[in-house]
C-alpha positions in Angstrom: 48.0 183.1 -38.0 47.0 186.0 -40.2 47.6 189.0 -39.4 45.1 191.4 -40.0 45.6 194.9 -41.2 44.5 197.9 -41.7 44.3 198.8 -45.3 42.2 202.7 -45.6 39.9 204.3 -44.0 37.4 206.5 -44.5 35.6 210.0 -42.4 33.2 211.8 -42.6 34.1 215.4 -41.4 32.6 215.7 -38.3 29.7 218.2 -37.8 28.3 219.7 -34.7 25.4 219.7 -33.2 22.4 220.5 -34.9 25.4 221.2 -37.8 25.7 220.7 -41.4 25.3 217.1 -41.6 22.0 216.9 -39.0 20.2 216.5 -41.9 21.8 213.7 -42.9 19.5 210.4 -41.5 22.0 208.1 -39.2 21.3 205.2 -41.3 22.6 206.8 -44.1 25.7 208.6 -42.7 27.0 204.8 -41.7 27.0 204.4 -45.5 28.4 207.3 -46.8 32.2 205.7 -45.6 31.7 202.6 -47.0 30.7 204.1 -50.6 34.1 205.7 -50.1 35.9 202.6 -50.0 34.2 201.3 -52.6 34.8 204.9 -55.2 38.5 204.7 -53.5 39.2 200.7 -54.5 37.5 199.6 -58.2 40.0 196.7 -57.6 37.9 196.0 -55.0 34.9 193.2 -55.7 32.2 193.8 -52.9 31.2 191.0 -52.8 34.1 190.0 -51.7 33.2 191.6 -48.1 32.7 188.7 -45.3 31.3 191.4 -42.7 30.6 194.7 -41.8 30.6 196.0 -38.5 30.2 198.9 -37.3 29.5 200.1 -33.6 26.9 202.9 -32.8 26.0 203.9 -28.5 22.2 205.3 -29.1 20.3 202.5 -31.1 17.1 203.8 -30.6 17.0 206.2 -33.7 17.3 205.8 -37.4 20.8 203.4 -36.9 18.1 200.6 -34.6 17.8 197.5 -36.4 21.3 196.8 -36.6 23.2 199.8 -38.7 25.2 197.7 -39.6 23.5 196.1 -42.5 21.4 199.1 -43.0 24.5 200.5 -43.3 26.0 197.5 -46.3 22.4 197.8 -48.1 22.3 201.3 -48.0 25.9 201.7 -49.6 24.8 199.6 -52.3 27.0 196.5 -51.3 25.8 192.7 -52.2 22.6 191.2 -50.2 24.8 188.4 -49.5 27.4 190.9 -47.3 26.1 190.4 -43.8 26.1 193.2 -41.5 26.3 193.5 -37.0 26.2 195.9 -34.6 28.8 196.4 -31.2 28.2 199.3 -28.6 30.7 198.8 -26.0 29.4 203.3 -25.6 32.6 205.4 -26.8 34.5 202.1 -27.9 32.3 200.7 -29.4 34.2 201.5 -32.7 36.9 200.0 -31.7 35.4 197.4 -31.0 34.1 196.6 -34.5 37.5 197.3 -34.9 38.2 194.7 -31.8 36.4 192.0 -33.1 37.4 192.4 -37.1 40.7 191.3 -35.9 39.3 188.4 -33.8 38.3 187.2 -37.1 40.7 187.6 -39.2 43.9 186.2 -37.4 41.2 183.3 -36.8 41.0 183.2 -40.3 37.4 183.3 -40.0 36.9 186.0 -42.8 39.9 188.1 -45.0 38.3 191.1 -46.0 36.1 193.2 -43.7 34.3 196.6 -42.8 34.8 198.3 -39.4 33.9 201.4 -37.7 31.4 203.1 -36.6 28.2 206.2 -36.8 26.5 208.2 -34.2 24.3 211.5 -35.3 23.6 212.8 -31.9 21.8 215.9 -33.3 19.1 213.1 -34.3 18.8 211.6 -31.4 15.0 210.6 -30.8 13.2 211.3 -27.5 11.9 207.8 -26.2 8.9 207.9 -24.2 9.2 204.4 -21.9 6.4 201.9 -20.7 4.3 203.4 -18.3 3.9 200.6 -15.1 0.3 201.4 -15.1 -2.7 202.0 -17.2 -3.8 204.5 -18.1 -1.4 207.1 -16.9 -2.2 210.6 -16.7 1.1 211.7 -18.6 4.1 210.9 -20.1 6.9 212.2 -20.1 9.2 212.0 -22.8 13.5 210.6 -23.1 16.2 212.7 -24.6 19.1 209.7 -25.4 21.3 212.2 -26.5 23.8 211.4 -24.1 24.3 209.9 -20.7 22.0 208.0 -18.5 18.8 207.3 -19.5 15.3 205.1 -17.7 17.9 204.3 -15.1 17.3 201.5 -13.4 15.9 202.8 -9.4 18.8 199.7 -8.1 21.5 201.4 -9.4 23.8 202.5 -6.5 23.6 206.9 -7.3 27.7 207.7 -7.4 27.4 205.3 -10.1 24.6 207.5 -11.6 25.9 211.1 -11.8 26.3 213.0 -15.0 29.8 211.8 -17.0 31.3 215.1 -16.9 30.7 215.4 -13.2 32.6 212.4 -12.9 34.9 213.3 -14.9 35.4 216.9 -12.6 35.3 214.5 -9.8 38.5 212.6 -9.9 39.8 215.6 -11.2 39.6 218.0 -8.7 40.5 215.0 -6.5 44.0 214.5 -8.1 44.6 218.6 -8.1 44.1 219.1 -11.9 43.3 223.2 -12.1 41.4 224.9 -14.2 44.0 226.9 -15.5 45.1 223.5 -16.5 42.2 222.2 -18.5 41.9 225.1 -20.3 44.9 224.9 -22.0 45.1 222.2 -22.7 41.1 222.0 -24.5 43.6 225.2 -26.2 46.0 222.6 -27.6 43.7 220.4 -29.0 42.5 222.8 -30.8 45.0 224.9 -32.4 47.1 221.1 -33.4 43.5 220.4 -35.0 43.4 223.7 -36.7 47.2 223.8 -37.4 46.7 220.0 -38.8 43.5 220.8 -41.4 46.0 223.1 -42.6 48.4 221.4 -42.6 46.3 218.6 -45.3 47.2 216.1 -42.3 43.1 214.6 -42.6 43.7 214.5 -46.0 42.9 211.3 -47.9 40.7 210.0 -44.3 38.0 212.7 -44.4 36.2 212.7 -47.1 33.0 216.2 -48.2 29.8 215.4 -47.5 27.8 217.4 -50.3 24.1 217.8 -49.7 21.2 219.0 -51.9 20.6 222.0 -50.8 24.2 223.0 -48.8 27.6 223.2 -48.9 29.1 220.5 -48.3 30.9 220.4 -45.5 34.6 219.5 -45.7 36.5 220.1 -42.3 35.6 219.1 -38.8 32.9 221.6 -37.3 33.6 222.1 -33.6 37.6 222.6 -34.6 37.6 226.7 -33.5 40.9 227.8 -34.6 39.9 231.8 -32.4 39.8 229.8 -29.6 41.8 231.8 -26.5 42.9 231.4 -23.8 40.5 234.2 -22.5 37.5 232.8 -23.9 38.1 229.5 -22.5 37.6 231.4 -19.1 34.8 232.7 -20.0 33.3 229.8 -19.5 30.3 228.8 -17.3 31.1 225.6 -15.0 28.4 222.9 -15.8 28.4 220.4 -14.2 28.6 221.9 -10.6 28.3 226.2 -9.6 32.1 226.4 -9.4 33.4 223.2 -11.0 36.4 223.5 -13.5 34.5 221.5 -16.4 33.3 223.8 -19.0 31.7 223.2 -22.3 35.8 224.5 -23.9 37.1 221.7 -22.0 35.0 219.4 -22.7 34.2 217.4 -25.9 31.2 218.8 -28.3 28.1 216.3 -29.4 28.6 215.4 -32.3 27.4 213.8 -35.8 29.9 211.8 -38.2 30.6 208.1 -39.3 34.2 206.0 -40.3 34.4 203.0 -42.0 38.1 201.0 -41.8 38.8 198.2 -44.6 41.0 195.8 -43.2 42.4 192.2 -44.4 45.0 190.5 -44.9 48.5 190.9 -46.4 47.0 188.5 -49.1 44.4 190.0 -49.6 46.2 194.2 -50.1 49.0 192.4 -51.9 45.8 191.2 -54.3 44.0 194.3 -54.5 47.4 196.6 -54.6 47.2 198.1 -51.5 49.4 199.8 -48.7 48.1 198.5 -45.4 47.7 201.8 -42.7 49.3 199.7 -40.2 49.7 196.4 -37.8 46.4 195.4 -35.1 49.0 194.2 -32.9 46.3 193.3 -29.8 44.1 194.9 -27.7 42.4 195.1 -23.9 39.2 196.8 -22.3 39.1 196.9 -18.3 36.6 198.3 -16.0 35.8 200.1 -12.6 34.1 202.0 -10.7 31.2 203.5 -13.2 32.1 206.7 -11.6 36.0 206.8 -11.6 35.6 205.9 -15.9 38.1 208.8 -17.3 40.8 207.0 -15.0 40.1 203.2 -16.7 42.7 204.1 -19.9 45.0 203.5 -16.8 44.7 200.4 -16.4 43.1 199.4 -19.6 47.1 200.6 -20.7 49.4 198.8 -18.9 47.0 196.1 -19.4 47.5 196.0 -23.0 51.0 196.6 -22.2 52.1 193.9 -20.5 50.4 192.2 -22.9 52.5 193.0 -26.3 55.9 192.8 -23.6 56.5 197.1 -23.6 57.3 199.6 -21.8 55.5 202.7 -22.2 59.4 205.2 -23.3 58.9 202.3 -26.8 55.4 203.3 -27.4 56.1 206.0 -30.2 52.5 207.9 -30.0 49.8 208.0 -28.4 45.8 209.1 -28.9 44.1 209.3 -25.6 40.3 210.0 -26.8 40.1 214.0 -25.7 36.0 213.2 -23.5 37.1 215.8 -20.7 40.4 217.9 -20.7 40.0 216.8 -17.2 40.1 213.0 -18.2 42.8 213.4 -20.5 44.6 215.1 -17.7 43.8 212.0 -14.7 44.7 209.7 -17.1 48.4 211.7 -18.3 48.4 211.7 -14.1 48.6 208.5 -13.2 50.6 208.0 -16.1 54.1 210.1 -15.6 55.6 207.8 -17.7 54.2 208.7 -21.1 55.6 211.7 -22.4 52.7 214.9 -22.9 54.0 215.4 -26.3 54.0 212.5 -28.0 49.9 212.4 -27.0 48.2 213.9 -29.7 49.9 215.3 -32.1 47.3 216.7 -34.4 45.1 217.2 -31.4 41.9 215.1 -30.1 38.5 215.3 -29.9 38.1 218.5 -27.7 38.2 219.7 -31.0 37.2 217.0 -34.5 34.4 216.5 -32.3 32.7 213.1 -30.2 30.7 210.9 -32.5 30.7 208.7 -29.6 29.9 205.6 -32.3 32.8 206.5 -34.6 35.6 207.4 -32.6 37.5 205.2 -32.1 37.7 204.4 -35.6 38.7 208.3 -35.8 42.3 207.4 -32.9 42.4 203.9 -34.2 43.2 205.7 -37.6 45.1 209.0 -36.9 46.9 206.7 -35.1 48.3 205.2 -38.3 48.4 207.3 -40.2 50.2 210.3 -38.0 52.6 206.9 -37.3 53.1 206.4 -41.3 53.6 210.3 -41.7 56.8 210.0 -39.0 58.5 207.0 -40.8 57.1 204.4 -38.5 56.6 202.4 -35.4 54.1 202.1 -32.1 51.2 203.0 -31.6 48.5 202.8 -28.5 45.2 204.5 -28.7 43.0 204.2 -25.9 39.5 205.7 -24.8 37.7 205.7 -21.4 33.7 204.5 -21.5 30.9 205.2 -19.9 29.4 203.4 -16.9 33.6 202.8 -16.1 34.9 200.5 -19.1 37.9 201.5 -21.5 39.5 200.6 -24.1 43.0 200.4 -25.2 44.6 199.2 -28.9 47.6 198.9 -30.1 49.4 199.2 -33.5 52.5 199.3 -36.0 53.4 201.1 -38.9 
C-alpha cells in the first residue's frame, strides 16, 4: 500500500477580520497557495494533479459552487484537473488532507492538492426564504461564524454560542480567567518569537495587493500584548465569564494548500517530503461539549496507532479558545504541555476555519523536521460536537 506523504505546502498569511486580505475574493484567496506551489515546483506538470480537495466552512459567499474546483480553475490548472470541497467546520481542511491521504493509500491517486480557505471578512448576509408569501419584512442573517437559521427542533443547550459553550465547560473544570489569559499570552509570545526567528519562512508567502502594501505576516500576532492588557478586556459571552476576545482565536481570512503524493512522485519531482501521514480519527459528543471532544479523538487515534502519549514528540492543538485548549489538556494529564503548540497557536495566528487544520498539520511537520524528526499529533475541536486528530511522522 502506498505511503501518503506531505510533499510541500504553502499558505497565505492569516489576515485580521477587515484587515489586509479583506479585499481579496475568497475564491481568489483559495487559488493563491496553489499558484505558489506550482511556482516552487517548475518540474511539476499541473496536468498530473489527480484532484484538488479544499476544506471550507461557509460556502455561502464567493466560495459557493465548489471552491475546490473554482480555485483549481483560477490557479490556472488545466481544465482536466477536478476539484471538490469538503465541510467538517473547523476541521474542513483536515478532512481534505485525510481524504487525499486515503486516495493515495488506496492507489486512487498519486498526486493531489489538499487544503482549505476561509474569508470570514467577506462572509455574506443571507436572507432565508419566508414561510409565508408576502412577508412584512426580511431579516438578514450573518454567516461569519456559528449557528444561523437554527432548526427549532434542536435542543436549546446544543445551540448556545461557541464561546459560551467553551466557557461553561472550562468553568466546570475549575479553569480560571487568569489561566486562560496566561495561555493566550503564551501563544502570542511564542508566535511572535517564531516569526522573528524565521520559523515560517518557506511556508508562508507574501500576498501582494494592487493598491496596498503586501501582507507578509499573520496580522493577529500581537507581540505587544501583556497580562495587564488581557486582564482589562471585558467578557464576551456572559456578564462575568472568563472568555474574552483576548483569550479567543480571532476571526480571520486565509488559505493553505498542501501538495500530497507518493514516494515515487516525490523522487520523480526531486522533493524531500515534509512528513508522512500516519492516520486520523474523528469523534463526536454533545454539541455544547465540542471543546473537549478532541480528547476522545486523540485517544482513539493513539489506540489505533498503538502508541502512548509519551511517544509523541510534539502536539498541535488548534486554539479555538484558551478555554478549549486548557480543557483538553485537563483531561490529558499524560500530555506534556511544553510539547504543545511550541510556536504558539490560533489565538495568535488566527483561525480562518477551513484553512486552520492544514496550517496546524504542516506546522507540526515543519517543527518536527527542525528538531530532527519524530511523531506528531494535531487535533482540533469542531463545532456541533465533533473533533479530529491527525498523526504524522517526520
